[in-house]
Structure formats: structure tokens, C-alpha cells
N, C-alpha and C positions, 0 to 999 in steps of 0.2 A: 504494500500500500504506500509506503514512503517514497517509492520511485515514481508513482503516478504523476503524469504531467499532461496538461492540455496540449494537444498537437493541432496547430491551426492549418497546416498544409499537409494533406494526406495523399498517399498514393491510391490508385483506383481500386485495388483489390479490397473486397469486403466480405464479411461473414455472410453465409447464405441464410435463407429463412429458417432452415432446420437448426443451424447453430444459434440463431437469435432466439428461437423458441426455448432451446436448452438453457441459454443464459438467463432469459427472462423467468423461466421456471425456477432457477436457482435463486434469483433475487426476490422472488415472491415471499421469502421469509422475512422481509423487512418488518421492523417493529410496526404493529398495526392494531391499535386499540379496537377491540371487538371484531377483528378479522374482517373489516369491511372491504378491503382491497380497493380503495378509492382512487385508482389510477389505471391508465392504459397507455399503450404506445401505438402510434400510427406509422407504418412503414412508408417511406417516401423514396422512390427510386425513379430513374429514367426521366421521362417527360413530366412526371408529376413535380419534379424539382423546378421545371420551367413554369408550371402553373403556380407554384408557391411564389416564385419571383414576381409573377404578374400580380398576385394577390398582395404582396408586400408593396409593389409599386402603386396599386390602387389605394391601399391603406395610407400610403405616404403622399398621395397626390402627385406621383412622378409620372411624367409623360415622356416616353422614349420615341426616337425616330423609328420609322418602319424597319422591321428586321432586327432592331436592337432588343436585348433582353436583360433582365436583372440577373447577373451572374453569381450573386452571393450564394444562392442555394446550390450552385454547381461546384462549390469548393470541395464537395465530397460526393461520391457515387451513391452513398446511403445516408439518409437522415432518418432519425426516429423522433417523431414528435411525442413529447411527454405531456399527457393530459391528466390533470387532477380532476377526478370525477366524484365529488363528495356525495355521500349517501345520507339520507335523512336518518338521524339517530340522536335521540335526546341526550345521550351520554357522551357523544363524541362531537365536539364543535368542529365547524368547517376548517378553522385554522389548523387544527390537529390533523385533519385529513389531508390538507395541503402539505403539511410537514411529512406525512407518510409518503405522499407522492414524490416529493423531493428526495426523500430517503431512497425510494425505489430507483429514481433516476441516478442518484449518486452510486448506489450499489451496482447498478448496471454499468456505469462508467468504470468502476473498479474491476468488475468481472470481465469486461471487454479488454481492459488493460492487461489483466492477468492472463487472458487468452492470447495476448500478443497484438491486439488491435489498438490503433490510435483513436482518440476521441476528443472532441471539443464541444462543450455544451454552450450553445448560443441562444440568445433571446434578444430583446430590445423593446423599444417603445411601441412598436407596431404589432407585437406578438398577439395581442388580444383585440386588435381593431376588427370591426365587422367583416371586412373582406377576407381577412385571414381566418377568422373564426368560421365563416361560412365555408371556406375551402376545406377546413378540417371537420366540418359537420358537427360542431360543438353544440351541446345543449346549454340552456341558459346558465345553469349552475357550474358548468365546467370551466376550467381555467387552463389555457395553454401555457405550459411552463417553459417552453422553448424546444429546441431541437438538438439532439445528439448527432453531430457530424461524425461519421465513422468510416475508417479506412485503414489501409496498411500504413505503418510508420515508415517514412522515408529513411533510407540508410544514413543520410546526413544528420538526421535528428538522433538516430541511434548512436552515432559516433559522438555527437555533442553531449548526449545524456551520459554516455559512458565516461566522458572526461569531465563531467560537471562536478564542481566542488561546492555548489550551492547548498548551504546547510538548511535543515528544517528549522522552523522557529522553536525557541525554547518553550516547553510546555507551561512554565510558570506564568506566561502572559495570558494563558487561557484559564487558569485556575484561581479560585478564591475560596474563602470560607465564610460561613455565617458568623 
């Protein structure tokens, strides 16, 4: 876990859908009050990434010249949209269910990293704008928490990470007592 890094430029190879199912199955053990499983992932590949770019442009009021596209969703061959899907439960507030969904997303990041894949979790101000929500077919109570951009780790990053001396922060900065 301590070696996990966000990789912004990924090579095109990606896990297949069977690999994804196996990894998602493993992360379904995320801490989850009442076992509500208030999250889901949406697989985005191929031309669906172009549709996402168009939705982001619509949400941001961006108008491109004919033939031009928003290339941001093309930075990886595979994107997984993480959706917090809260369930009605009087004992589990919505914020806690969002935390569970974020936990599932982060566990999946770690699981992908452990399996040898590079990942970058991206979001932004347009993530839950109407055009983007509509593309992902979100229900009213659902929250799009961003996209995991997934692919092979380029060799140049592997070399850079192998030679990295960047220390982890000292745990004391995160600890306190009552």
C-alpha cells in the first residue's frame, strides 16, 4: 500500500471485464454499516469515452470546432465511474454511505495497484452537472464521485518509482488524543 501512486499517463493495456469483476468482488468487503452496498461502478471504454467528453463539454458550456473532441476522457482506455448510491435506512445517514462508496473506490485503487495496474482517480467541478449525470443515468439521490482512469504503468514511471526517495508522511501528523 505504501508504494501506491496516482499515475496520470497510462499505457493502453487494461484489465479485462473478468479481472474487474474479480477485483470488485474483493473490495466489496469495504466497511459498510448495515451491509447496504451503497455504491456501483460504470465501465467506460471505447467511444463511450468520447460521449463522456461531449457531456463534460456540454456541462462546461464548451463549444468545439467541427471534428474536435474533448480528449480528457481519452487519457486512459478504461475508466470506471464510481457512483455513490445511498439506500434509505434510518440508521445509516447519507454521508456515511458516501464514505462507504469512497472507501470502495479507494480499495479498488489499491487492489488494481497491487495487481500491477496504474490508476488515477479524477473528478472536478463538472462531475455532477446535469449533462454528465444524464450520460451516467444517475438517479436523483446518486452522486458521481469521479472516474478511475486505469491502464498499464509506463516503464518510465516504473523506473522513476523504483528510484524514488520520496518519504511517506510521519504518522504523528494524523494522530491525536482526546
